[in-house]
C-alpha atoms as one frame of an Amber mdcrd trajectory, in Angstrom:
protein
  -0.061  -0.107  -0.139   2.804   2.633   0.843   4.576   1.832  -2.010   1.571
   2.490  -3.975   0.852   5.980  -2.432   4.891   6.547  -3.491   5.138   5.522
  -6.924   1.359   7.075  -7.920   2.243  10.679  -7.194   5.944  10.154  -8.409
   4.321   9.044 -11.374   1.800  12.004 -11.691   4.486  14.973 -11.222   7.030
  13.283 -13.580   4.669  13.473 -16.675   3.574  16.880 -15.338   6.952  18.256
 -14.943   8.104  16.342 -18.531   4.950  17.657 -20.138   6.514  21.116 -18.826
   9.545  20.522 -20.289   7.666  19.366 -23.986   5.595  22.730 -23.727   8.713
  25.056 -23.135  10.559  23.119 -26.278   7.410  23.501 -28.615   7.267  27.145
 -27.923  11.046  27.390 -28.617  10.372  25.877 -31.659   7.489  27.750 -33.109
   9.409  31.210 -32.324  12.528  29.550 -34.569  10.444  28.279 -36.940   8.230
  31.265 -37.235  11.164  33.816 -37.611  12.955  31.394 -39.765  10.416  31.208
 -42.285   9.506  35.022 -42.030  13.051  36.184 -42.354  14.241  33.249 -45.122
  11.450  34.049 -47.464  12.117  38.223 -47.160  14.903  38.566 -49.084  15.125
  42.389 -47.885  15.523  41.576 -44.440  17.927  38.876 -45.179  19.981  41.459
 -46.475  19.937  43.816 -43.604  20.721  40.841 -41.392  23.929  39.526 -43.724
  26.317  41.783 -42.685  25.647  40.713 -38.592  25.609  37.585 -39.448  28.948
  36.698 -37.147  28.031  39.271 -34.334  24.790  37.118 -33.969  26.164  34.091
 -34.164  28.758  35.086 -31.218  25.569  36.588 -29.674  23.589  33.273 -29.741
  26.284  31.574 -28.325  26.981  34.224 -25.290  23.366  33.721 -24.705  23.044
  30.146 -24.574  26.111  29.996 -22.363  25.010  32.293 -19.734  21.330  30.663
 -19.799  23.249  27.248 -19.234  26.063  28.188 -16.522  24.187  30.836 -14.536
  20.254  28.908 -14.422  20.717  28.875 -10.387  21.604  32.320  -9.839  18.861
  33.862 -12.325  15.398  34.680 -11.615  13.025  32.587 -13.610  11.339  35.198
 -15.822  15.155  36.120 -16.733  15.743  32.669 -17.701  12.462  32.731 -20.088
  14.102  35.569 -21.644  16.982  34.534 -22.307  15.161  31.094 -23.464  13.065
  32.954 -25.938  15.653  35.415 -27.085  18.094  32.289 -27.769  15.218  30.395
 -29.558  14.818  33.757 -31.940  18.623  33.875 -32.682  19.192  30.374 -33.321
  16.840  30.880 -36.400  17.615  34.312 -37.253  20.807  33.264 -37.833  19.596
  29.804 -39.589  17.115  31.372 -41.808  19.479  31.333 -44.598  18.359  27.569
 -45.117  15.249  29.035 -47.053  17.838  29.909 -49.632  19.195  26.796 -50.136
  16.368  24.423 -49.759  12.866  24.556 -51.343  10.125  25.151 -48.467   9.052
  21.185 -49.800  12.371  19.741 -48.272  12.756  21.439 -45.462   8.990  20.836
 -44.160   9.664  17.039 -45.010  12.354  17.110 -43.294  10.889  18.459 -40.171
   8.284  16.222 -40.058  10.738  13.349 -40.571  12.734  14.873 -37.532   9.966
  15.538 -35.393   8.580  11.664 -35.956  11.929  10.675 -34.905  11.987  12.474
 -31.796   8.388  11.689 -30.986   9.166   8.110 -31.434  12.637   8.448 -29.553
  11.758  10.326 -26.328   8.781   8.324 -25.875  10.543   5.293 -26.315  13.245
   5.708 -23.911  10.879   7.500 -21.401   8.845   4.357 -21.011  11.232   1.668
 -21.526  13.125  -0.438 -18.474  16.383  -0.062 -20.363  19.012   1.868 -18.843
  21.321   4.304 -20.900  23.348   6.031 -18.071  26.322   3.766 -19.658  25.870
   5.434 -23.124  27.134   8.835 -22.072  30.876   8.145 -22.479  29.983   6.262
 -25.651  27.998   9.804 -26.990  31.028  11.796 -25.747  33.457   9.759 -27.386
  31.704   9.900 -31.008  31.036  13.664 -30.412  35.274  14.566 -30.189  35.858
  12.426 -33.083  32.738  13.623 -35.515  34.104  17.168 -34.489  37.465  16.514
 -35.213  36.436  14.635 -38.856  34.248  17.418 -39.816  37.173  20.044 -39.004
  39.645  17.846 -41.087  36.873  17.345 -43.809  36.426  21.288 -44.214  40.054
  21.116 -45.648  39.715  17.485 -47.784  36.193  18.421 -49.028  35.607  14.965
 -49.413  31.903  14.517 -50.615  31.633  10.756 -50.162  33.419  11.763 -46.484
  30.722  14.306 -45.730  27.874  12.107 -46.687  29.464   9.362 -43.997  29.652
  12.431 -41.828  26.162  13.138 -41.801  24.773   9.817 -41.412  27.137   9.550
 -38.339  25.673  13.211 -36.684  22.096  11.970 -37.516  22.647   8.346 -35.532
  24.580  10.694 -32.922  21.612  13.230 -32.366  18.980  10.927 -32.227  20.721
   8.886 -29.646  21.092  11.924 -27.536  17.233  12.803 -27.779  17.052   9.343
 -26.211  19.572   9.612 -23.666  18.751  13.398 -22.518  14.985  12.071 -22.450
  15.929   9.358 -20.085  18.568  11.631 -17.735  15.750  14.633 -17.105  13.177
  12.008 -16.305  15.810  10.051 -13.573  17.139  13.373 -12.296  13.523  14.319
 -11.840  13.073  11.276  -9.608  16.179  12.693  -7.667  14.515  16.308  -6.834
  11.183  16.373  -7.337  10.632  17.808  -3.766  12.703  20.979  -5.161  11.442
  24.407  -4.688   9.185  25.469  -7.585  11.318  28.057  -8.413  14.325  25.805
  -9.472  11.967  23.013 -10.681  10.648  25.754 -13.300  14.313  27.137 -14.277
  15.050  23.193 -14.501  12.410  22.520 -17.266  13.871  25.652 -19.040  17.312
  24.370 -19.204  16.153  20.854 -19.938  14.235  21.779 -22.638  17.132  23.727
 -23.976  18.687  20.798 -24.372  15.943  18.647 -25.831  15.287  21.737 -28.280
  19.331  21.761 -29.398  18.705  17.916 -29.922  15.957  18.242 -32.095  17.644
  21.573 -33.907  21.125  19.675 -34.755  19.007  16.355 -35.660  16.943  18.280
 -38.214  19.694  19.957 -39.964  21.849  16.974 -40.654  18.765  14.855 -41.689
  18.195  18.209 -44.008  21.911  18.098 -45.118  21.585  14.296 -45.713  18.306
  13.750 -47.950  18.806  16.509 -49.621  22.263  16.532 -51.255  22.347  18.039
 -54.494  25.644  16.699 -55.617
C-alpha cells in the first residue's frame, strides 16, 4: 500500500514535469520556425541581417552559455527571456536555409525529424532499459565527429561528408534518447525541490531537447537533400 502511494504521486509529478519541458521546447520551436520562415523568405530583411551574421552567432553563443551556466543564479523570468531570445537568435542565423533548400524539402525534413524525436523520446521515457553508460560512447563519438568534420573542411570530400552526415544523425538521435531518460531520472531525485528551481530546470532541459531536435533536423536536411 505504501509503495503504491509513493509510486502514484511520483508518476503523476514526473509526467507533469515532462509535459512542462516539452511545452517549453515547443514554444522555442514555434518561435524559431516562425522567424526562420519570415526572415528566410523575405530577401530584403535577410540582406539587412547578413552583414551582422557573425556578431549574431557570437551573441547566440553568449546567450546560451549564460542561460546554461547561470540558471541557478538568475530569476525564472530572466531564464524565460534568455530562452526566448536564444530561440529567436538561433533561427535568425539559420534562416538562410530557405535560400538553399525548397519549402517542400524543409517541411518534409521537419516532419521526419518530429516523428523521429517523438518515437525516440517516448520509447526511452517508458522503457525499462538504462542508457546511463551510453554517455561515454556519445561523448567519444562527438569528439571524433567534430575532429573528422574539421578535417573534411579542408579535404572537401563529398563521400566523407555523406558518411559524416549519417554519423551526426545517429549521434543526435542517440542524444534525444539519452537526454529524455536523463531528465526523467534526475527529476525523480529532485522532485521535492522548490517550485522556482523546478521551473528553471524545465527551461534548461527544454533547451537541451531543443538543441537535439534542431541539430538532428539540420543534419537530416543536409543528408536527404544533397544536390551533388
